C-alpha positions in Angstrom: -18.8 -38.0 2.7 -15.8 -36.2 1.7 -13.7 -36.1 4.9 -11.6 -32.9 5.2 -9.9 -31.7 8.6 -8.7 -27.9 8.4 -6.4 -26.9 11.2 -6.8 -23.2 12.4 -9.7 -21.7 12.6 -8.9 -18.0 11.6 -9.7 -16.3 8.6 -8.0 -18.6 6.4 -9.6 -21.4 7.7 -13.1 -20.6 8.1 -13.0 -18.8 4.5 -11.6 -22.0 3.2 -14.3 -24.3 5.1 -17.1 -22.0 3.6 -16.0 -22.6 -0.1 -15.4 -25.8 0.3 -19.2 -26.3 1.7 -20.3 -24.3 -1.5 -18.4 -26.1 -4.1 -18.5 -30.0 -2.7 -22.3 -31.2 -1.7 -21.1 -34.2 0.2 -18.2 -31.9 2.3 -18.0 -32.8 6.1 -15.4 -30.3 7.4 -13.6 -30.5 10.9 -11.9 -27.3 11.8 -9.5 -27.7 15.0 -7.7 -25.3 16.9 -4.9 -25.2 19.6 -7.0 -22.6 21.6 -10.4 -23.4 23.1 -11.6 -20.1 21.3 -12.0 -19.4 17.4 -10.7 -16.6 14.9 -6.7 -16.7 15.4 -5.6 -13.6 14.1 -9.0 -11.6 14.3 -9.5 -12.5 18.1 -5.7 -12.0 18.9 -3.7 -9.7 16.3 -6.2 -6.8 15.2 -5.8 -4.5 17.4 -8.8 -4.2 20.3 -9.5 -0.3 19.4 -10.4 -1.5 15.6 -14.1 -3.0 16.5 -15.2 -2.6 13.1 -12.5 -5.0 11.6 -12.9 -7.5 14.7 -16.5 -7.7 13.4 -15.7 -9.8 10.9 -15.7 -13.0 13.6 -19.5 -12.7 13.0 -18.8 -13.8 9.3 -16.4 -16.3 10.5 -18.9 -17.4 13.4 -21.5 -18.7 10.7 -19.3 -21.1 9.1 -18.6 -22.6 12.1 -22.2 -23.1 13.1 -23.1 -24.5 9.6 -24.6 -28.3 10.2 -21.5 -30.0 8.1 -18.9 -27.8 10.0 -17.9 -29.1 13.3 -15.3 -26.9 15.7 -12.7 -28.9 17.8 -11.3 -26.3 20.1 -8.5 -27.0 22.6 -6.8 -29.7 20.7 -3.2 -29.1 19.6 -2.2 -31.1 16.7 1.3 -32.3 17.4 0.3 -32.7 21.0 -3.0 -34.2 21.1 -3.2 -35.6 17.9 -0.4 -36.1 14.8 -0.7 -34.7 11.8 -0.1 -38.4 10.4 -3.3 -39.5 12.6 -5.4 -36.6 11.0 -3.8 -38.0 7.3 -5.1 -41.5 7.7 -8.7 -40.1 9.4 -9.4 -37.6 6.7 -9.6 -37.5 2.7 -7.8 -34.0 3.1 -6.2 -32.2 5.6 -5.2 -28.4 4.8 -2.8 -26.4 7.3 -4.4 -22.8 8.3 -1.7 -22.2 11.3 -0.9 -18.9 10.5 2.4 -17.5 11.4 2.5 -17.3 15.2 6.2 -17.0 15.7 8.0 -13.3 15.8 10.6 -12.9 13.2 13.8 -12.3 15.0 16.7 -9.3 14.0 19.5 -11.7 15.3 21.3 -8.5 16.7 23.3 -7.8 20.1 21.0 -7.4 22.9 17.4 -8.9 21.4 17.2 -10.8 24.8 17.2 -7.6 27.0 14.2 -7.1 29.4 12.1 -4.2 27.3 12.8 -5.7 23.7 10.3 -8.1 22.4 8.4 -8.7 19.1 5.1 -7.5 18.0 3.5 -11.0 18.1 4.3 -11.3 21.7 3.1 -7.8 22.7 -0.1 -7.3 20.4 -1.1 -11.1 21.9 -0.3 -10.2 25.3 -2.7 -6.7 25.2 -5.1 -8.6 23.2 -5.5 -11.1 26.2 -3.7 -14.3 24.5 -3.1 -17.0 26.9 0.5 -17.7 26.3 1.5 -14.1 26.2 2.8 -12.5 29.4 3.0 -8.8 30.4 6.3 -6.9 29.5 8.5 -7.3 32.3 9.2 -3.6 32.7 8.1 -0.3 34.2 9.0 3.5 33.9 8.8 3.4 30.0 9.3 7.1 29.0 10.6 6.6 25.3 9.7 3.4 23.2 11.1 2.4 20.1 8.9 0.6 17.2 10.9 -0.9 14.4 9.0 -1.7 11.3 6.9 0.3 8.6 3.8 -1.5 8.3 0.5 -1.7 10.0 1.1 -3.6 13.1 4.2 -0.6 13.8 1.2 1.8 13.5 -1.1 -0.3 16.0 1.4 -0.6 18.5 2.5 3.0 18.5 -1.4 4.0 18.7 -2.3 1.6 21.6 0.6 3.1 23.6 -0.1 6.6 22.4 -3.9 6.3 23.5 -5.6 7.6 26.4 -7.8 5.3 28.3 -10.9 7.3 27.6 -9.8 7.0 23.7 -9.7 2.9 24.5 -13.0 2.7 26.0 -15.3 0.5 24.1 -12.5 -1.6 23.3 -11.6 -5.4 24.2 -8.0 -4.6 25.3 -7.4 -6.7 28.6 -7.8 -4.9 32.0 -4.3 -5.9 32.8 -2.8 -4.3 29.3 -4.7 -1.0 30.6 -3.4 -0.9 33.7 0.2 -1.3 32.3 -0.5 1.5 29.6 -1.8 4.1 32.4 1.0 3.3 34.6 3.8 4.1 32.2 5.4 7.9 31.6 5.5 7.6 28.3 6.7 10.8 26.7 8.3 9.6 23.1 7.4 6.9 20.8 10.0 6.4 17.7 8.7 4.8 14.8 11.8 3.6 12.5 12.0 2.3 9.2 14.7 0.7 7.1 14.0 1.9 4.0 12.7 5.3 2.8 9.5 6.8 3.7 8.1 6.0 -0.1 8.9 2.4 0.7 6.7 2.3 3.7 3.9 -0.3 4.2 1.5 1.5 6.3 -2.0 1.8 4.5 -3.2 5.8 4.6 -6.0 5.4 6.6 -3.7 3.9 9.5 -1.2 6.3 9.4 -3.7 9.1 9.3 -5.4 7.9 12.5 -2.3 8.7 14.5 -2.6 12.3 13.8 -6.0 12.7 15.3 -4.9 11.1 18.8 -5.7 13.4 21.9 -2.6 14.1 23.5 -0.4 12.7 20.9 1.6 14.4 18.0 3.4 13.0 14.9 6.5 14.4 13.6 8.8 13.4 10.7 12.5 13.5 11.9 14.0 14.8 8.5 10.8 15.8 6.6 13.4 16.9 3.5 14.0 13.0 3.0 9.8 12.8 2.0 10.3 12.4 -1.8 7.2 11.0 -3.8 3.5 11.6 -3.9 1.9 8.5 -2.6 -0.9 9.0 0.0 1.3 7.7 2.8 4.1 10.4 2.1 1.7 13.3 1.5 0.1 12.3 5.0 3.5 12.5 6.5 4.1 15.6 4.9 1.0 16.7 6.5 2.4 15.7 9.6 5.7 17.4 9.1 3.8 20.9 8.6 1.2 20.7 11.8 3.3 21.9 14.1 0.7 23.9 16.2 -0.4 21.1 18.8 0.8 21.5 22.1 0.7 17.7 23.5 2.4 15.7 26.4 3.8 12.6 24.2 5.4 13.0 20.0 5.5 10.1 17.9 8.6 10.3 15.8 9.0 8.9 12.5 12.9 7.9 11.4 13.6 6.1 8.1 16.5 5.1 6.5 18.1 3.7 9.7 18.9 0.1 10.6 19.1 -1.5 13.5 22.2 -3.2 14.7 22.0 -3.7 18.8 20.1 -3.3 21.7 21.8 -1.8 24.0 21.9 -2.1 28.0 22.9 -4.0 31.0 20.2 -5.6 33.0 17.3 -4.4 31.0 17.4 -2.0 27.5 18.6 1.2 27.9 19.0 2.3 24.2 18.6 0.8 20.1 21.4 1.6 18.2 21.1 1.8 14.4 23.1 2.6 11.3 22.4 4.7 8.6 23.0 4.6 4.8 26.3 6.4 5.1 27.4 3.9 7.5 27.2 6.2 10.6 25.5 5.1 13.7 22.9 6.8 16.4 21.4 5.6 19.4 17.8 6.3 20.4 17.2 6.3 24.4 14.3 3.2 25.2 13.4 1.4 27.8 10.9 -0.2 25.7 11.3 -1.7 21.8 9.0 -3.5 19.8 10.1 -5.5 16.4 7.5 -5.3 14.1 8.8 -7.2 10.9 6.6 -9.8 10.6 5.9 -13.5 11.4 7.0 -16.9 10.8 5.0 -20.3 10.8 5.8 -23.2 13.5 6.2 -27.0 12.7 3.1 -28.9 12.5 3.8 -32.5 12.8 6.1 -33.9 9.8 5.1 -30.7 8.1 8.0 -28.4 8.6 8.4 -24.6 7.4 11.2 -23.4 5.0 11.9 -19.7 5.3 8.7 -19.0 7.4 6.1 -20.9 5.7 5.2 -24.7 4.6 6.6 -25.0 0.8 3.7 -25.7 -1.6 2.8 -25.1 -5.2 -0.4 -23.2 -5.2 -1.3 -24.3 -1.9 -0.6 -28.3 -2.3 2.2 -29.5 0.1 1.6 -33.3 -1.1 -1.2 -35.3 -1.8 -4.1 -34.9 0.2 -2.4 -32.1 2.2 -2.9 -28.3 1.6 -1.8 -25.1 3.2 -3.8 -21.6 3.0 -3.5 -18.1 4.6 0.0 -17.1 6.3 1.3 -20.5 6.6 0.9 -20.9 2.7 2.3 -17.2 1.6 3.9 -15.4 4.5 2.1 -12.5 6.3 1.3 -10.3 3.7 -2.4 -9.2 2.9 -5.5 -8.2 4.7 -8.1 -10.4 6.0 -9.8 -10.2 2.5 -7.1 -11.9 0.6 -8.0 -14.7 2.5 -10.9 -15.2 0.7 -10.0 -14.9 -2.4 -6.9 -17.4 -2.1 -9.7 -19.4 -0.5 -12.0 -19.6 -3.3 -9.0 -20.6 -5.3 -7.9 -23.3 -2.9 -11.4 -24.4 -2.9 -11.5 -25.4 -6.7 -8.1 -27.3 -6.3 -9.3 -29.4 -3.4 -12.6 -30.1 -5.0 -11.0 -31.3 -8.5 -8.7 -33.7 -6.7 -10.1 -35.0 -3.5 -11.7 -38.2 -3.5 -13.6 -40.1 -0.6 -11.6 -42.5 0.7 -13.9 -44.2 3.1 -12.1 -42.4 6.0 -13.7 -42.5 9.6 -13.3 -38.7 9.8 -15.4 -37.1 12.7 -16.1 -40.2 14.0 -12.9 -41.6 14.2 -11.3 -38.3 15.7 -14.0 -38.2 18.3 -13.2 -41.8 19.2 -9.2 -40.9 19.6 -9.7 -38.0 21.5 -12.0 -39.8 24.1 -9.7 -42.6 24.4 -7.1 -40.0 25.1 -9.4 -38.0 27.6 -8.5 -34.9 25.5 -11.3 -32.6 26.4 -12.3 -30.2 23.6 -14.2 -27.4 23.1 -17.3 -27.6 20.6 -19.3 -25.0 18.9 -21.7 -24.8 21.6 -19.1 -24.7 24.1 -17.4 -21.8 22.5 -20.6 -19.9 22.5 -20.7 -20.5 26.3 -17.2 -18.9 26.5 -18.4 -16.1 24.1 -21.6 -15.1 26.4 -19.4 -15.2 29.6 -16.9 -13.0 28.0 -19.7 -10.4 26.8 -21.5 -10.6 30.1 -18.1 -9.6 31.9 -17.4 -6.6 29.8 -18.6 -3.9 32.0 -18.9 -0.4 31.0 -15.8 0.4 29.2 -15.3 -2.6 27.3 -17.3 -4.3 24.7 -15.5 -7.7 25.7 -13.5 -8.8 28.5 -11.6 -11.7 27.4 -10.4 -14.5 29.8 -6.7 -15.0 29.4 -6.4 -18.2 30.9 -6.8 -21.9 29.3 -8.3 -22.6 32.7 -11.2 -19.7 32.5 -12.0 -20.5 29.4 -12.5 -24.2 29.9 -14.4 -23.7 33.2 -16.8 -21.3 30.8 -17.2 -23.7 28.4 -18.6 -26.4 30.6 -17.1 -29.1 28.4 -13.9 -30.6 30.4 -15.3 -34.1 32.1 -12.9 -36.1 30.4 -9.5 -34.3 30.9 -8.4 -35.0 34.7 -7.7 -32.4 36.7 
């Protein structure tokens, strides 16, 4: 058997595993994740009100259920087992760890309470156990910095009513926080022109359907071009009839230069192309400017990704997904990339009589590391679905202890 390890169980890792199984008849694949639950960005990044997109988890789950695949959840490569150890146990190791760290603007005031990155905010409202709730209340005005779909997601979640969020898997704590905020204005601010915005037309148009909010373009005269995004923004500018309690303002050609405030955020300062500065009052600001890959053992990222040549870092070590190319593309992008990388691996891999799964099990047992296998993950899944209630499709466990308890798989790790 050719022993293969994939670190990361999101779309990049699962699509790669599926492609490898199709190409290599004697492939044995182990998929590792530092959390007890799989699917990465699908579970913790995709907006909770977009359940159609999250449904791809069913496809990924089928990969984990395959006979030649084993899932090792709750195993942190770098903490529980070193990357070098995996390299000694497997013929091929692939980093599919994603990009989990928010990029920073590196401007004054970025540490003020009320200012945070989109990964921290979206992870929290998606129930990620490592993310904490915003340490603020009484938000009347919010600023969302960025001109991509993540910025649209953040604005939409802030603007939706509880009725509109029914049927999602938004965490109860997030719902409670959102309902308690007297939000009146949301400002979506981009550095470049409307024509340069990276919104998809469908995501953008959805803002025009919200019950209590109306999108407004601050300077309609700047809407040049005829693309679908610009046309949608023009429609927003022309539709002035709705009387609503919340307004979503679009600003373009403004570069953030400072978060202002004493003990908490009070405003965000921007500079326009002519050098003039302007301030937008805000008690809450979310930067949606991209993500960076974290180090993984001896593999260290450069400019937010692991340096590679067409997915190869070095002999027997590869990289896929955002960890390879940066935070770009959609979930299906990973499928095409996985097919290409799997072909490359299939041409290069050699069976080295390495112990693979048996060796890693022995090592984890020796270290008393409790891992969550596929059957244990399905117990977590069933428990989350069972506790959903009428307003949600799922209520996630938001702590590792709750997940491990539901998994019923942790006899090894000392209390």
